[in-house]
C-alpha positions in Angstrom: -0.1 -0.3 -0.3 0.9 3.9 -0.1 1.8 6.4 3.5 0.9 10.0 2.4 0.4 13.2 4.0 3.6 15.1 5.1 2.8 15.4 8.1 1.7 18.8 10.4 3.8 21.0 12.0 2.9 20.0 15.5 4.4 16.4 15.1 1.2 14.9 14.0 1.0 12.4 11.4 -1.9 11.8 8.9 -1.7 8.4 7.3 -3.6 6.7 4.7 -3.6 3.2 3.4 -4.7 2.2 0.7 -4.3 -1.5 -1.2 -3.3 -1.9 -5.2 -5.4 -3.3 -6.8 -5.2 -5.9 -10.3 -6.5 -7.1 -12.7 -6.1 -11.6 -13.5 -7.4 -12.8 -16.6 -7.9 -16.5 -17.6 -8.4 -17.3 -20.8 -8.1 -20.9 -22.7 -9.5 -22.5 -26.5 -12.5 -22.3 -26.1 -12.7 -25.7 -28.2 -10.7 -28.0 -25.8 -12.2 -26.7 -22.8 -13.1 -23.9 -20.1 -11.3 -21.7 -17.1 -13.5 -20.4 -14.1 -11.8 -17.4 -12.0 -9.5 -14.2 -12.8 -10.9 -10.9 -12.4 -9.7 -7.8 -10.4 -7.4 -8.8 -7.1 -6.0 -6.6 -4.1 -2.5 -7.4 -3.9 -1.6 -10.0 -1.8 -4.8 -11.8 -1.9 -5.7 -15.3 -2.6 -7.2 -15.5 -6.0 -8.8 -19.2 -7.0 -8.8 -20.1 -10.9 -9.9 -23.6 -12.4 -9.4 -24.9 -15.8 -11.8 -27.6 -17.4 -11.1 -30.0 -20.1 -13.8 -30.5 -23.0 -14.6 -34.0 -23.4 -11.0 -35.9 -25.3 -8.8 -33.3 -24.2 -6.6 -33.3 -21.1 -5.5 -29.9 -18.9 -1.7 -29.8 -19.4 -0.3 -26.0 -17.5 -1.3 -22.7 -17.4 0.9 -20.4 -18.7 1.6 -16.1 -18.5 1.6 -13.9 -21.2 5.1 -13.9 -21.9 4.8 -17.9 -22.9 5.6 -18.7 -19.6 5.0 -21.6 -17.7 3.4 -20.9 -14.6 2.4 -23.2 -11.7 2.1 -21.0 -9.2 2.1 -17.2 -8.0 5.0 -16.1 -5.7 4.1 -14.2 -2.6 4.1 -10.5 -3.8 3.5 -11.0 -7.2 1.3 -7.9 -7.8 0.3 -6.5 -11.3 -1.9 -7.3 -14.7 -1.6 -10.6 -15.2 -3.0 -12.8 -18.1 -3.4 -16.7 -18.1 -3.7 -19.3 -20.7 -4.5 -22.9 -19.4 -3.3 -25.1 -22.3 -5.1 -28.5 -23.1 -4.1 -31.3 -25.4 -6.4 -33.6 -27.3 -6.5 -37.0 -26.4 -6.3 -39.9 -29.1 -6.8 -43.4 -28.4 -5.4 -46.8 -28.9 -6.9 -49.9 -29.8 -5.3 -53.7 -30.2 -5.6 -55.7 -32.9 -5.7 -58.9 -32.4 -5.6 -62.8 -33.2 -6.8 -65.6 -29.7 -3.6 -66.8 -30.4 -1.8 -63.7 -29.6 -1.0 -61.4 -25.8 -0.2 -57.9 -25.1 2.0 -57.5 -22.5 1.3 -55.2 -19.2 2.4 -51.1 -20.0 0.8 -51.1 -23.2 -0.9 -47.8 -23.5 -4.5 -47.2 -24.3 -4.3 -43.6 -25.1 -1.6 -40.6 -25.9 -2.0 -36.7 -26.5 -1.6 -34.7 -29.1 2.2 -33.2 -29.3 3.9 -36.0 -27.0 3.6 -38.8 -27.9 3.7 -42.7 -26.0 5.9 -45.9 -25.4 4.8 -48.8 -26.7 5.8 -52.4 -25.8 5.7 -56.0 -27.0 3.1 -58.2 -27.7 3.7 -62.6 -27.4 2.4 -65.1 -29.8 3.5 -68.6 -29.6 6.4 -69.7 -31.6 7.3 -66.3 -33.2 9.1 -62.8 -32.5 7.5 -59.8 -32.2 9.0 -56.9 -34.5 6.7 -54.1 -34.0 2.9 -52.7 -34.9 0.8 -51.5 -37.9 -1.4 -48.5 -38.0 -4.6 -48.6 -40.1 -2.2 -46.2 -43.0 0.4 -48.9 -42.4 2.5 -46.8 -40.9 4.8 -49.1 -38.8 5.7 -47.7 -35.0 9.0 -50.5 -33.5 8.8 -49.1 -30.0 7.7 -45.5 -29.8 4.1 -43.9 -30.8 6.1 -40.2 -32.8 5.1 -36.8 -30.8 3.7 -35.7 -34.4 1.3 -38.5 -35.5 -1.9 -36.8 -34.5 -4.9 -39.7 -34.9 -6.6 -42.3 -33.3 -4.6 -45.7 -34.1 -5.7 -49.0 -34.6 -2.4 -51.1 -33.7 -1.8 -54.9 -35.5 0.9 -56.8 -34.2 3.8 -58.2 -36.9 5.6 -61.2 -35.9 8.4 -63.0 -37.4 8.1 -66.5 -37.3 10.7 -68.6 -35.6 12.2 -72.3 -37.5 14.0 -72.9 -40.7 13.7 -70.1 -43.5 11.9 -72.9 -46.1 13.2 -72.5 -50.1 11.2 -73.8 -52.2 12.8 -75.9 -55.6 8.9 -76.2 -58.3 11.1 -77.2 -61.7 9.6 -74.6 -63.7 6.1 -74.4 -61.5 5.2 -71.4 -59.7 4.2 -71.8 -55.9 1.2 -71.3 -54.0 1.1 -68.0 -52.1 0.2 -69.7 -48.9 2.3 -71.8 -48.9 4.7 -70.8 -45.6 8.4 -69.2 -45.8 9.1 -70.6 -42.4 9.1 -74.4 -40.4 10.0 -75.5 -37.1 9.0 -79.0 -35.0 6.1 -77.0 -33.0 3.9 -76.5 -35.8 2.2 -78.5 -38.1 2.3 -76.4 -41.6 0.1 -77.1 -44.4 1.2 -77.3 -48.2 -0.6 -76.6 -50.9 0.1 -77.3 -54.8 2.2 -75.4 -56.6 0.7 -75.1 -60.9 3.0 -76.2 -63.6 1.9 -75.3 -66.9 0.8 -78.9 -68.6 2.0 -81.1 -65.7 -0.1 -82.3 -62.8 1.5 -81.8 -59.3 1.9 -85.3 -57.5 3.3 -84.5 -54.1 6.4 -82.9 -52.6 9.3 -85.1 -51.9 9.5 -87.1 -49.4 6.1 -88.8 -48.5 4.7 -85.0 -48.6 6.8 -83.3 -46.0 9.0 -81.8 -45.9 13.1 -82.6 -46.2 15.4 -80.8 -43.7 18.5 -81.3 -46.7 20.9 -78.7 -44.3 20.6 -77.3 -41.2 19.7 -74.2 -40.9 16.9 -74.3 -44.1 14.2 -76.2 -45.4 13.8 -77.1 -48.8 10.9 -78.6 -50.7 11.3 -80.0 -53.8 7.9 -80.6 -56.0 7.1 -83.5 -58.4 5.1 -83.7 -61.4 4.1 -86.1 -63.7 3.4 -85.1 -67.8 
C-alpha cells in the first residue's frame, strides 16, 4: 500500500493506507476447455482459478502472457496478469490381436497430441515380435512419434521362429499361401504349386518337408506330364 501526507507542524501525522488492485485474466481455446475465476484482485490476496477440459482433452498447464509455464504465483506477486490454460487432445489406441496373440502389460490405451507414447511388445507362440502396424500401414517399433495426431488401431507384426523354407519348383509357380518358415513345433499345411501341362503329384519325401541341411528346409515339387 501507500503512506501519504508529510505531517503537520505540531508533529502529528495523518496516515492513509491504500491497497493496490490488479486484473487477472484467464483464457483458453473454447474448443478444448473452459476456465473459471480471475478478475480484479488485491495485492497479497489469494485468487482461485480453474481449468476444465472438454471431452477428449486433458489440461496440461498454465502459461503467462510471456509464454512461460506458471504452476503457481509466488507470494507478493503484483501487476496485471494474463494466464492461458493449455489443453491437449487425447487420442485413443485400439489393439487388433488374434486369438493366440497376447498384449504385454504397460501398453498405453491413449496418448496426448504432441507427446506420443512408448509402446511395448505383444507375444505369440513360436513367433518373435517385430513391431506395430497402424490402420494406414505406418510401422512403429517402440514409440509413437510426437507428430502422430490420430486415433490408432495397432496390429502386431511377428516373425515366425524357425528355419527358412526354400521351394524347388522345377519351373512351376508356388501357391502364395505356402509358409516361408518351418519348425518342429507347428504343423504346416502345404498347397500345390502349378506348372502348365503338368499335374502336381507330391512334395518330395512323402508329402513332407525334408531337412536337407541345417539352417534351412527345402520342399521339392514333383510333377507328371
